NUPA-460660 format. One record per residue (C-alpha): residue in one letter; x negated, y, z negated; residue number from 1. Coordinates in Angstrom, 1 decimal. Layout:
! NUPA-460660
+----+--------+--------+--------+-----+
! aa !     px !     py !     pz !   i !
+----+--------+--------+--------+-----+
!  a !      X !      Y !      Z ! NUM !
...
+----+--------+--------+--------+-----+
END
This chain:
! NUPA-460660
+----+--------+--------+--------+-----+
! aa !     px !     py !     pz !   i !
+----+--------+--------+--------+-----+
!  m ! -124.1 !   95.0 ! -126.0 !   1 !
!  k ! -121.9 !   94.1 ! -123.0 !   2 !
!  k ! -119.3 !   92.6 ! -125.3 !   3 !
!  i ! -119.2 !   95.9 ! -127.3 !   4 !
!  t ! -118.9 !   97.9 ! -124.1 !   5 !
!  l ! -116.0 !   95.7 ! -122.9 !   6 !
!  i ! -114.2 !   96.0 ! -126.3 !   7 !
!  i ! -114.5 !   99.8 ! -126.1 !   8 !
!  a ! -113.4 !   99.9 ! -122.5 !   9 !
!  l ! -110.3 !   97.8 ! -123.3 !  10 !
!  a ! -109.5 !   99.9 ! -126.3 !  11 !
!  l ! -109.7 !  103.1 ! -124.2 !  12 !
!  l ! -107.6 !  101.6 ! -121.5 !  13 !
!  f ! -105.0 !  100.5 ! -124.1 !  14 !
!  c ! -104.9 !  104.1 ! -125.3 !  15 !
!  v ! -104.5 !  105.3 ! -121.7 !  16 !
!  s ! -101.6 !  102.9 ! -121.2 !  17 !
!  s ! -100.0 !  103.9 ! -124.5 !  18 !
!  y ! -100.3 !  107.5 ! -123.6 !  19 !
!  s !  -98.9 !  107.1 ! -120.1 !  20 !
!  q !  -95.7 !  105.7 ! -121.7 !  21 !
!  q !  -95.1 !  108.8 ! -123.7 !  22 !
!  v !  -94.8 !  111.1 ! -120.7 !  23 !
!  k !  -91.2 !  112.0 ! -119.8 !  24 !
!  k !  -89.8 !  110.6 ! -116.6 !  25 !
!  s !  -89.5 !  112.6 ! -113.4 !  26 !
!  t !  -86.1 !  113.4 ! -112.1 !  27 !
!  y !  -84.9 !  113.3 ! -108.5 !  28 !
!  n !  -81.9 !  115.5 ! -107.5 !  29 !
!  d !  -81.1 !  118.5 ! -105.4 !  30 !
!  v !  -82.6 !  121.7 ! -106.9 !  31 !
!  l !  -81.8 !  125.3 ! -106.0 !  32 !
!  l !  -84.6 !  127.8 ! -107.0 !  33 !
!  k !  -82.9 !  131.2 ! -107.2 !  34 !
!  n !  -84.2 !  134.8 ! -107.0 !  35 !
!  a !  -87.9 !  133.8 ! -106.6 !  36 !
!  t !  -90.9 !  135.4 ! -105.0 !  37 !
!  i !  -91.6 !  132.7 ! -102.4 !  38 !
!  v !  -95.3 !  132.6 ! -101.3 !  39 !
!  t !  -94.9 !  130.6 !  -98.0 !  40 !
!  v !  -98.6 !  130.9 !  -97.0 !  41 !
!  t !  -97.8 !  130.7 !  -93.3 !  42 !
!  n !  -94.8 !  133.1 !  -93.1 !  43 !
!  g !  -95.6 !  135.8 !  -95.6 !  44 !
!  t !  -94.1 !  136.4 !  -99.0 !  45 !
!  i !  -90.3 !  136.8 !  -99.4 !  46 !
!  t !  -87.8 !  137.3 ! -102.2 !  47 !
!  g !  -84.9 !  134.8 ! -102.2 !  48 !
!  d !  -83.9 !  131.2 ! -102.8 !  49 !
!  l !  -85.3 !  127.8 ! -101.9 !  50 !
!  l !  -83.2 !  124.6 ! -101.8 !  51 !
!  i !  -84.8 !  121.2 ! -102.4 !  52 !
!  k !  -82.6 !  118.4 ! -101.0 !  53 !
!  d !  -83.5 !  114.7 ! -100.4 !  54 !
!  g !  -87.2 !  115.4 ! -101.2 !  55 !
!  v !  -87.7 !  118.2 !  -98.6 !  56 !
!  i !  -87.4 !  121.9 !  -98.4 !  57 !
!  a !  -83.9 !  122.1 !  -96.9 !  58 !
!  k !  -83.4 !  125.9 !  -96.8 !  59 !
!  i !  -85.2 !  129.1 !  -97.6 !  60 !
!  g !  -83.1 !  132.3 !  -97.6 !  61 !
!  k !  -81.0 !  134.7 !  -99.6 !  62 !
!  s !  -77.8 !  134.1 ! -101.6 !  63 !
!  l !  -78.0 !  130.3 ! -101.1 !  64 !
!  s !  -75.6 !  128.0 ! -102.7 !  65 !
!  a !  -75.5 !  124.2 ! -103.0 !  66 !
!  a !  -72.7 !  122.1 ! -104.6 !  67 !
!  g !  -74.1 !  119.7 ! -107.2 !  68 !
!  a !  -77.6 !  121.1 ! -107.1 !  69 !
!  t !  -79.5 !  121.9 ! -110.3 !  70 !
!  f !  -79.8 !  125.6 ! -110.6 !  71 !
!  i !  -83.1 !  127.2 ! -111.8 !  72 !
!  d !  -83.3 !  130.9 ! -112.3 !  73 !
!  c !  -86.7 !  132.1 ! -110.9 !  74 !
!  t !  -86.3 !  135.8 ! -111.6 !  75 !
!  d !  -89.8 !  137.3 ! -112.0 !  76 !
!  k !  -91.3 !  133.9 ! -111.0 !  77 !
!  f !  -93.3 !  132.8 ! -108.0 !  78 !
!  v !  -93.0 !  129.7 ! -105.9 !  79 !
!  y !  -96.1 !  128.3 ! -104.2 !  80 !
!  p !  -96.8 !  125.2 ! -102.1 !  81 !
!  g !  -98.6 !  122.5 ! -104.0 !  82 !
!  f ! -102.4 !  122.7 ! -103.9 !  83 !
!  i ! -104.5 !  120.2 ! -101.9 !  84 !
!  d ! -108.0 !  119.2 ! -103.1 !  85 !
!  g ! -110.0 !  118.0 ! -100.1 !  86 !
!  g ! -112.4 !  115.8 ! -102.0 !  87 !
!  t ! -112.2 !  114.0 ! -105.4 !  88 !
!  q ! -112.7 !  110.7 ! -107.2 !  89 !
!  l ! -109.4 !  111.1 ! -108.9 !  90 !
!  g ! -107.7 !  107.7 ! -109.6 !  91 !
!  l ! -110.9 !  105.8 ! -108.8 !  92 !
!  i ! -112.9 !  106.7 ! -111.9 !  93 !
!  e ! -111.3 !  106.9 ! -115.3 !  94 !
!  i ! -114.2 !  107.3 ! -117.7 !  95 !
!  s ! -117.5 !  108.3 ! -116.2 !  96 !
!  s ! -119.6 !  106.7 ! -118.9 !  97 !
!  v ! -117.9 !  103.3 ! -118.8 !  98 !
!  s ! -118.6 !  101.3 ! -115.7 !  99 !
!  l ! -115.6 !   99.0 ! -116.1 ! 100 !
!  t ! -113.3 !  101.9 ! -115.5 ! 101 !
!  q ! -115.1 !  102.9 ! -112.2 ! 102 !
!  d ! -114.0 !  101.7 ! -108.8 ! 103 !
!  a ! -115.4 !  104.2 ! -106.4 ! 104 !
!  d ! -118.7 !  102.6 ! -105.2 ! 105 !
!  e ! -119.1 !   99.3 ! -103.3 ! 106 !
!  l ! -122.4 !   97.5 ! -102.7 ! 107 !
!  g ! -124.0 !   97.8 !  -99.3 ! 108 !
!  d ! -125.0 !  100.5 !  -96.8 ! 109 !
!  y ! -122.1 !   99.8 !  -94.4 ! 110 !
!  t ! -118.7 !   99.5 !  -96.1 ! 111 !
!  p ! -116.4 !  101.7 !  -94.0 ! 112 !
!  h ! -113.7 !   99.0 !  -94.2 ! 113 !
!  m ! -113.4 !   99.5 !  -98.0 ! 114 !
!  q ! -110.1 !  101.3 !  -98.7 ! 115 !
!  a ! -110.1 !  103.8 ! -101.6 ! 116 !
!  l ! -106.3 !  103.7 ! -101.6 ! 117 !
!  t ! -106.2 !  100.1 ! -102.8 ! 118 !
!  a ! -108.3 !  101.1 ! -105.9 ! 119 !
!  v ! -106.3 !  104.2 ! -106.9 ! 120 !
!  n ! -105.0 !  103.9 ! -110.5 ! 121 !
!  p ! -101.5 !  105.6 ! -110.5 ! 122 !
!  n ! -101.6 !  105.6 ! -114.3 ! 123 !
!  s ! -104.8 !  107.6 ! -114.6 ! 124 !
!  v ! -104.7 !  110.0 ! -117.5 ! 125 !
!  s ! -106.4 !  112.6 ! -115.3 ! 126 !
!  i ! -103.5 !  112.7 ! -112.9 ! 127 !
!  p ! -101.0 !  114.5 ! -115.2 ! 128 !
!  v ! -103.8 !  116.7 ! -116.4 ! 129 !
!  t ! -104.5 !  117.7 ! -112.8 ! 130 !
!  r ! -101.0 !  118.3 ! -111.5 ! 131 !
!  v !  -99.9 !  120.6 ! -114.4 ! 132 !
!  n ! -102.3 !  123.2 ! -112.7 ! 133 !
!  g ! -100.4 !  123.0 ! -109.5 ! 134 !
!  v ! -102.5 !  120.4 ! -107.7 ! 135 !
!  t ! -100.0 !  118.0 ! -106.0 ! 136 !
!  t ! -102.2 !  116.3 ! -103.5 ! 137 !
!  v ! -105.9 !  115.2 ! -103.3 ! 138 !
!  f ! -108.2 !  113.3 ! -101.0 ! 139 !
!  s ! -109.5 !  110.5 ! -103.1 ! 140 !
!  k ! -112.8 !  109.2 ! -101.7 ! 141 !
!  p ! -115.4 !  106.5 ! -102.4 ! 142 !
!  t ! -119.0 !  107.1 ! -103.1 ! 143 !
!  g ! -122.1 !  105.1 ! -102.1 ! 144 !
!  d ! -124.6 !  104.7 !  -99.3 ! 145 !
!  l ! -124.5 !  105.5 !  -95.5 ! 146 !
!  f ! -120.9 !  104.5 !  -94.9 ! 147 !
!  p ! -119.3 !  104.2 !  -98.3 ! 148 !
!  g ! -115.7 !  103.6 !  -97.3 ! 149 !
!  t ! -112.4 !  105.1 !  -96.2 ! 150 !
!  g ! -110.8 !  107.8 !  -98.4 ! 151 !
!  a ! -107.1 !  108.5 !  -98.6 ! 152 !
!  l ! -104.9 !  111.5 !  -99.1 ! 153 !
!  i ! -102.5 !  110.9 ! -102.1 ! 154 !
!  n !  -99.7 !  112.7 ! -103.8 ! 155 !
!  l ! -100.1 !  112.8 ! -107.6 ! 156 !
!  h !  -96.8 !  111.0 ! -108.3 ! 157 !
!  g !  -95.8 !  107.3 ! -108.0 ! 158 !
!  y !  -96.1 !  103.9 ! -109.6 ! 159 !
!  t !  -98.2 !  102.3 ! -106.8 ! 160 !
!  p ! -100.9 !  103.5 ! -104.5 ! 161 !
!  d !  -98.6 !  103.0 ! -101.5 ! 162 !
!  q !  -96.0 !  105.2 ! -103.1 ! 163 !
!  m !  -98.6 !  107.9 ! -103.5 ! 164 !
!  y ! -100.1 !  107.7 ! -100.0 ! 165 !
!  a !  -99.7 !  111.1 !  -98.2 ! 166 !
!  g ! -100.3 !  110.0 !  -94.7 ! 167 !
!  a ! -104.0 !  110.5 !  -94.0 ! 168 !
!  k ! -107.2 !  108.5 !  -94.3 ! 169 !
!  g ! -110.8 !  109.2 !  -93.3 ! 170 !
!  v ! -114.0 !  107.2 !  -92.9 ! 171 !
!  l ! -116.8 !  108.7 !  -94.8 ! 172 !
!  m ! -120.5 !  109.0 !  -93.9 ! 173 !
!  n ! -123.4 !  110.3 !  -95.9 ! 174 !
!  f ! -125.7 !  111.9 !  -93.4 ! 175 !
!  p ! -129.4 !  110.9 !  -93.9 ! 176 !
!  s ! -131.1 !  113.6 !  -95.9 ! 177 !
!  t ! -134.5 !  115.0 !  -94.9 ! 178 !
!  g ! -135.2 !  116.7 !  -98.2 ! 179 !
!  k ! -135.7 !  115.9 ! -101.9 ! 180 !
!  r ! -132.8 !  114.3 ! -103.6 ! 181 !
!  g ! -133.2 !  116.4 ! -106.8 ! 182 !
!  r ! -135.7 !  117.7 ! -109.3 ! 183 !
!  w ! -136.5 !  114.1 ! -110.3 ! 184 !
!  d ! -137.6 !  113.2 ! -106.7 ! 185 !
!  r ! -141.4 !  112.8 ! -106.8 ! 186 !
!  r ! -141.8 !  111.7 ! -103.1 ! 187 !
!  s ! -144.5 !  113.3 ! -101.0 ! 188 !
!  e ! -143.6 !  115.2 !  -97.9 ! 189 !
!  e ! -144.9 !  112.3 !  -95.8 ! 190 !
!  e ! -142.7 !  109.8 !  -97.8 ! 191 !
!  i ! -139.7 !  112.0 !  -97.4 ! 192 !
!  k ! -140.3 !  112.3 !  -93.6 ! 193 !
!  k ! -140.6 !  108.5 !  -93.3 ! 194 !
!  d ! -137.5 !  107.8 !  -95.4 ! 195 !
!  g ! -135.6 !  110.3 !  -93.2 ! 196 !
!  e ! -136.7 !  108.6 !  -90.0 ! 197 !
!  k ! -135.9 !  105.2 !  -91.3 ! 198 !
!  a ! -132.4 !  106.3 !  -92.4 ! 199 !
!  m ! -131.7 !  107.9 !  -89.0 ! 200 !
!  k ! -132.8 !  104.7 !  -87.3 ! 201 !
!  k ! -130.3 !  102.7 !  -89.4 ! 202 !
!  l ! -127.6 !  105.1 !  -88.5 ! 203 !
!  k ! -128.3 !  104.9 !  -84.8 ! 204 !
!  d ! -128.5 !  101.1 !  -84.9 ! 205 !
!  f ! -125.1 !  100.8 !  -86.7 ! 206 !
!  w ! -123.5 !  103.4 !  -84.4 ! 207 !
!  s ! -124.7 !  101.5 !  -81.3 ! 208 !
!  q ! -123.2 !   98.3 !  -82.7 ! 209 !
!  a ! -119.9 !  100.0 !  -83.5 ! 210 !
!  k ! -119.7 !  101.4 !  -79.9 ! 211 !
!  i ! -120.3 !   98.0 !  -78.4 ! 212 !
!  y ! -117.7 !   96.4 !  -80.7 ! 213 !
!  a ! -115.2 !   99.1 !  -79.8 ! 214 !
!  g ! -115.6 !   98.2 !  -76.1 ! 215 !
!  i ! -115.5 !   94.4 !  -76.7 ! 216 !
!  n ! -112.5 !   94.8 !  -79.1 ! 217 !
!  q ! -110.3 !   95.8 !  -76.2 ! 218 !
!  t ! -110.7 !   92.4 !  -74.5 ! 219 !
!  g ! -110.9 !   90.3 !  -77.7 ! 220 !
!  g ! -113.9 !   89.0 !  -79.6 ! 221 !
!  k ! -115.0 !   87.9 !  -83.1 ! 222 !
!  y ! -113.5 !   90.1 !  -85.8 ! 223 !
!  n ! -115.9 !   92.2 !  -87.8 ! 224 !
!  p ! -114.2 !   94.3 !  -90.6 ! 225 !
!  q ! -117.1 !   96.8 !  -90.9 ! 226 !
!  l ! -117.2 !   97.6 !  -87.2 ! 227 !
!  a ! -113.4 !   97.4 !  -86.8 ! 228 !
!  a ! -113.1 !  100.2 !  -89.3 ! 229 !
!  m ! -115.2 !  102.4 !  -87.0 ! 230 !
!  v ! -113.1 !  101.8 !  -83.9 ! 231 !
!  p ! -110.7 !  104.8 !  -84.4 ! 232 !
!  v ! -113.7 !  107.0 !  -85.0 ! 233 !
!  i ! -115.5 !  105.8 !  -81.9 ! 234 !
!  k ! -112.4 !  106.3 !  -79.8 ! 235 !
!  g ! -111.8 !  109.8 !  -81.2 ! 236 !
!  e ! -108.5 !  108.9 !  -82.8 ! 237 !
!  s ! -109.6 !  110.0 !  -86.2 ! 238 !
!  p ! -112.4 !  112.3 !  -87.4 ! 239 !
!  l ! -115.5 !  111.0 !  -89.2 ! 240 !
!  m ! -116.0 !  112.8 !  -92.5 ! 241 !
!  i ! -119.7 !  113.6 !  -92.8 ! 242 !
!  e ! -121.2 !  114.6 !  -96.2 ! 243 !
!  v ! -124.1 !  116.9 !  -95.5 ! 244 !
!  n ! -125.4 !  119.8 !  -97.5 ! 245 !
!  k ! -128.9 !  121.1 !  -96.7 ! 246 !
!  k ! -129.6 !  123.5 !  -93.8 ! 247 !
!  a ! -131.9 !  121.1 !  -91.9 ! 248 !
!  d ! -129.6 !  118.2 !  -92.4 ! 249 !
!  i ! -126.6 !  120.2 !  -91.1 ! 250 !
!  l ! -128.5 !  121.1 !  -88.0 ! 251 !
!  s ! -129.5 !  117.5 !  -87.5 ! 252 !
!  a ! -125.9 !  116.4 !  -88.0 ! 253 !
!  l ! -124.7 !  118.9 !  -85.4 ! 254 !
!  k ! -127.2 !  117.6 !  -82.9 ! 255 !
!  w ! -126.2 !  114.0 !  -83.6 ! 256 !
!  v ! -122.4 !  114.8 !  -83.4 ! 257 !
!  n ! -122.9 !  116.5 !  -80.0 ! 258 !
!  e ! -125.0 !  113.6 !  -78.7 ! 259 !
!  n ! -122.2 !  111.2 !  -79.6 ! 260 !
!  d ! -119.2 !  113.4 !  -78.7 ! 261 !
!  i ! -117.0 !  112.6 !  -81.7 ! 262 !
!  k ! -114.5 !  114.4 !  -83.9 ! 263 !
!  v ! -115.9 !  115.2 !  -87.3 ! 264 !
!  v ! -115.3 !  117.1 !  -90.5 ! 265 !
!  f ! -118.3 !  118.2 !  -92.5 ! 266 !
!  t ! -118.0 !  118.0 !  -96.3 ! 267 !
!  g ! -120.0 !  119.5 !  -99.0 ! 268 !
!  v ! -121.9 !  121.9 !  -96.8 ! 269 !
!  s ! -123.5 !  123.8 !  -99.6 ! 270 !
!  d ! -125.9 !  125.5 !  -97.2 ! 271 !
!  g ! -123.2 !  126.2 !  -94.7 ! 272 !
!  w ! -123.6 !  130.0 !  -95.1 ! 273 !
!  r ! -127.2 !  129.6 !  -93.6 ! 274 !
!  v ! -125.9 !  128.0 !  -90.4 ! 275 !
!  a ! -122.3 !  129.4 !  -90.3 ! 276 !
!  d ! -122.6 !  130.7 !  -86.7 ! 277 !
!  s ! -123.6 !  127.2 !  -85.5 ! 278 !
!  l ! -120.7 !  125.6 !  -87.4 ! 279 !
!  a ! -118.3 !  128.1 !  -85.8 ! 280 !
!  k ! -119.8 !  127.7 !  -82.3 ! 281 !
!  y ! -119.2 !  123.9 !  -82.3 ! 282 !
!  e ! -115.8 !  124.3 !  -84.1 ! 283 !
!  i ! -116.7 !  122.0 !  -87.0 ! 284 !
!  p ! -114.0 !  122.0 !  -89.8 ! 285 !
!  v ! -115.5 !  122.2 !  -93.3 ! 286 !
!  i ! -114.4 !  121.0 !  -96.7 ! 287 !
!  t ! -116.8 !  122.7 !  -99.1 ! 288 !
!  g ! -117.3 !  122.7 ! -102.8 ! 289 !
!  p ! -117.4 !  122.7 ! -105.7 ! 290 !
!  v ! -117.5 !  126.5 ! -105.8 ! 291 !
!  l ! -118.1 !  126.5 ! -109.5 ! 292 !
!  q ! -121.6 !  125.3 ! -109.5 ! 293 !
!  v ! -125.2 !  126.6 ! -109.8 ! 294 !
!  p ! -127.3 !  127.3 ! -106.7 ! 295 !
!  s ! -129.0 !  124.3 ! -105.2 ! 296 !
!  r ! -132.3 !  126.2 ! -105.0 ! 297 !
!  g ! -134.1 !  128.1 ! -107.7 ! 298 !
!  s ! -134.8 !  130.9 ! -105.2 ! 299 !
!  d ! -131.1 !  131.4 ! -104.4 ! 300 !
!  k ! -128.9 !  134.2 ! -105.9 ! 301 !
!  y ! -126.7 !  133.2 ! -108.8 ! 302 !
!  d ! -123.6 !  133.6 ! -106.6 ! 303 !
!  t ! -124.7 !  131.5 ! -103.7 ! 304 !
!  a ! -122.1 !  128.8 ! -104.3 ! 305 !
!  y ! -119.4 !  131.4 ! -104.9 ! 306 !
!  t ! -119.9 !  133.2 ! -101.6 ! 307 !
!  n ! -120.5 !  130.2 !  -99.4 ! 308 !
!  a ! -116.9 !  129.6 !  -98.4 ! 309 !
!  g ! -116.2 !  133.2 !  -97.7 ! 310 !
!  k ! -119.3 !  133.6 !  -95.5 ! 311 !
!  m ! -118.4 !  130.6 !  -93.5 ! 312 !
!  h ! -114.8 !  131.8 !  -93.1 ! 313 !
!  k ! -116.0 !  135.2 !  -91.9 ! 314 !
!  a ! -118.2 !  133.5 !  -89.3 ! 315 !
!  g ! -115.1 !  131.8 !  -87.9 ! 316 !
!  v ! -115.4 !  128.4 !  -89.6 ! 317 !
!  q ! -112.2 !  126.6 !  -90.6 ! 318 !
!  v ! -112.8 !  126.2 !  -94.4 ! 319 !
!  a ! -111.0 !  124.1 !  -97.0 ! 320 !
!  i ! -112.1 !  123.9 ! -100.7 ! 321 !
!  r ! -112.6 !  120.9 ! -102.9 ! 322 !
!  t ! -113.8 !  120.3 ! -106.4 ! 323 !
!  n ! -115.6 !  117.0 ! -105.8 ! 324 !
!  e ! -114.5 !  116.1 ! -109.3 ! 325 !
!  t ! -112.9 !  113.3 ! -111.3 ! 326 !
!  e ! -111.7 !  114.6 ! -114.6 ! 327 !
!  n ! -111.7 !  118.3 ! -113.7 ! 328 !
!  v ! -109.8 !  118.3 ! -110.4 ! 329 !
!  r ! -107.4 !  120.6 ! -112.4 ! 330 !
!  n ! -109.9 !  123.4 ! -111.8 ! 331 !
!  l ! -109.2 !  123.5 ! -108.1 ! 332 !
!  p ! -107.3 !  126.9 ! -108.3 ! 333 !
!  f ! -110.2 !  128.4 ! -110.3 ! 334 !
!  n ! -112.7 !  127.2 ! -107.6 ! 335 !
!  a ! -110.6 !  129.0 ! -105.1 ! 336 !
!  g ! -110.3 !  132.0 ! -107.3 ! 337 !
!  f ! -114.0 !  132.4 ! -107.5 ! 338 !
!  a ! -114.2 !  132.1 ! -103.7 ! 339 !
!  a ! -111.5 !  134.7 ! -103.4 ! 340 !
!  a ! -113.4 !  137.1 ! -105.7 ! 341 !
!  y ! -116.7 !  136.6 ! -103.9 ! 342 !
!  g ! -115.8 !  137.5 ! -100.4 ! 343 !
!  m ! -113.1 !  135.1 !  -99.2 ! 344 !
!  g ! -110.1 !  137.1 ! -100.3 ! 345 !
!  v ! -107.0 !  135.9 ! -102.1 ! 346 !
!  e ! -105.0 !  135.1 !  -99.0 ! 347 !
!  e ! -107.7 !  133.0 !  -97.3 ! 348 !
!  a ! -108.7 !  131.3 ! -100.5 ! 349 !
!  l ! -105.0 !  130.3 ! -101.0 ! 350 !
!  k ! -104.9 !  128.9 !  -97.5 ! 351 !
!  a ! -108.2 !  127.0 !  -98.2 ! 352 !
!  i ! -106.3 !  124.8 ! -100.8 ! 353 !
!  t ! -103.0 !  124.6 !  -99.0 ! 354 !
!  i ! -102.5 !  124.8 !  -95.3 ! 355 !
!  v ! -106.1 !  124.5 !  -94.1 ! 356 !
!  p ! -106.8 !  121.1 !  -95.7 ! 357 !
!  a ! -103.3 !  120.0 !  -94.5 ! 358 !
!  q ! -104.4 !  121.0 !  -91.0 ! 359 !
!  i ! -107.8 !  119.2 !  -91.3 ! 360 !
!  f ! -106.1 !  116.0 !  -92.5 ! 361 !
!  g ! -103.5 !  116.3 !  -89.8 ! 362 !
!  v ! -100.5 !  116.6 !  -92.1 ! 363 !
!  d !  -99.7 !  120.3 !  -91.7 ! 364 !
!  d !  -96.3 !  119.3 !  -90.3 ! 365 !
!  q !  -95.4 !  118.0 !  -93.8 ! 366 !
!  l !  -97.6 !  119.7 !  -96.4 ! 367 !
!  g !  -99.5 !  122.9 !  -97.1 ! 368 !
!  s !  -96.9 !  125.6 !  -96.9 ! 369 !
!  l !  -93.3 !  126.4 !  -97.8 ! 370 !
!  e !  -91.3 !  125.9 !  -94.6 ! 371 !
!  e !  -87.9 !  124.3 !  -94.0 ! 372 !
!  g !  -88.2 !  120.6 !  -93.3 ! 373 !
!  k !  -91.5 !  120.1 !  -95.1 ! 374 !
!  v !  -92.0 !  117.8 !  -98.0 ! 375 !
!  a !  -91.1 !  119.5 ! -101.3 ! 376 !
!  n !  -94.5 !  119.7 ! -102.9 ! 377 !
!  l !  -94.4 !  123.0 ! -104.7 ! 378 !
!  f !  -94.5 !  124.7 ! -108.1 ! 379 !
!  v !  -93.0 !  127.6 ! -110.0 ! 380 !
!  s !  -95.3 !  129.9 ! -111.9 ! 381 !
!  d !  -95.1 !  133.2 ! -113.9 ! 382 !
!  g !  -98.0 !  134.7 ! -112.0 ! 383 !
!  d ! -101.1 !  134.3 ! -109.9 ! 384 !
!  p ! -102.2 !  130.6 ! -110.1 ! 385 !
!  f ! -105.8 !  131.6 ! -109.7 ! 386 !
!  e ! -105.6 !  133.3 ! -113.1 ! 387 !
!  p ! -106.2 !  131.1 ! -116.2 ! 388 !
!  k ! -103.4 !  133.0 ! -118.1 ! 389 !
!  t ! -100.8 !  131.9 ! -115.6 ! 390 !
!  t !  -98.3 !  129.3 ! -116.7 ! 391 !
!  i !  -96.7 !  126.8 ! -114.3 ! 392 !
!  d !  -93.1 !  126.2 ! -115.4 ! 393 !
!  y !  -91.9 !  123.6 ! -112.8 ! 394 !
!  l !  -93.6 !  121.2 ! -110.5 ! 395 !
!  f !  -92.1 !  119.2 ! -107.6 ! 396 !
!  i !  -93.8 !  116.4 ! -105.7 ! 397 !
!  e !  -91.8 !  114.9 ! -102.8 ! 398 !
!  g !  -88.8 !  116.4 ! -104.4 ! 399 !
!  w !  -89.4 !  114.8 ! -107.8 ! 400 !
!  n !  -89.2 !  117.3 ! -110.7 ! 401 !
!  v !  -92.3 !  116.3 ! -112.5 ! 402 !
!  p !  -92.5 !  117.0 ! -116.3 ! 403 !
!  m !  -95.2 !  119.5 ! -117.2 ! 404 !
!  e !  -96.8 !  117.1 ! -119.6 ! 405 !
!  s ! -100.3 !  115.7 ! -119.9 ! 406 !
!  r ! -102.6 !  114.3 ! -122.5 ! 407 !
!  h ! -103.6 !  117.9 ! -123.2 ! 408 !
!  t ! -100.1 !  119.2 ! -123.8 ! 409 !
!  l !  -99.2 !  116.2 ! -125.9 ! 410 !
!  l ! -102.2 !  116.7 ! -128.1 ! 411 !
!  y ! -101.5 !  120.5 ! -128.4 ! 412 !
!  d !  -97.9 !  119.7 ! -129.5 ! 413 !
!  e !  -99.1 !  117.1 ! -131.9 ! 414 !
!  f ! -101.7 !  119.3 ! -133.7 ! 415 !
!  l !  -99.8 !  122.7 ! -133.4 ! 416 !
!  e !  -97.9 !  122.0 ! -136.7 ! 417 !
!  r !  -99.7 !  118.9 ! -137.9 ! 418 !
!  d !  -99.1 !  117.3 ! -141.3 ! 419 !
!  p ! -102.5 !  116.9 ! -142.9 ! 420 !
!  g ! -101.2 !  113.7 ! -144.6 ! 421 !
!  i ! -102.5 !  114.6 ! -148.0 ! 422 !
!  k ! -100.7 !  112.9 ! -150.9 ! 423 !
!  e ! -100.1 !  115.0 ! -153.9 ! 424 !
+----+--------+--------+--------+-----+
END
């Protein structure tokens, strides 16, 4: 059985490799986008021109000219900053049902030193499928136990993980849950309570070791990769990204964070709307999602997940949106679109997948909006990117003009006027 699985996996990977060679090459040169409606996100919407030079946004204005630049007429078109997904497994998992194509989960409770960036597959079929919907950057994160590893922000263009790296990493923690793990969970209330107490003890013990190591590390000592990965978090140099969803767990996490005085970002936060005031009070940034999901409780309203981001934002919480997906990261704009329609508003929902995640990851000086001097991660569309009918005509990542091709477009072109191959 294992041999058959291996053969299938290798065949699929061969298909992926063969497919990836069919996509056109990106081009890199100066580009002048003329007569566009430019949605800057941070400085309003203007009508004018945008010049891409040496991979950055060199100039935004009216009646611009640039010798030698490629001219693109954007009359009746819109220019948006590239979208940023704050949590995915893109590049780490290729085929969910084939274990040999998965590299997102390491063995062990404490693996914060495991770097997701080293495992990213730049040739993933899902990457072109994702970016043709305007998603230029994602946070690719590992999964696993208490401390599953360190995630990385990547741009969706490049031949190697290092070329794709977008300048931000984050240690992840799955906060111990005090509730049932799903409908299949048959533990009694007493068993759930004991498991929760045991998990909290493990967390406190590991945290104590990390604090001691951070102190010793300043004067030398035996190297421990697990504890060394926690030093920037302990010292407050980088935030800890805590996955937490249920109301009781969010409140427990808030208490633990305040006791340890650390910088954090809460992720998931599906019950965030229930404790939005507390999240706002302690100024905890949130990356929530997916928005396109069913309620976590049978007693919740059908639109609970749709309204969660908007309710937290209205309470004063800094909110970014993620898909938490692998193959369907391309649906990020539609997750934001639902959040917009269910209380967040279009402007804030757009910020939640552009400038807000850039701020949370500390790269807002480079990404997240259309401003002179920022990296040219942007796209040109014929309408609102939250609408499924909208077509994206051009996509730029770090100034590279990326072909609007993917496995889906190639299959569409192949079968649009197919020859049935019937011999007469």
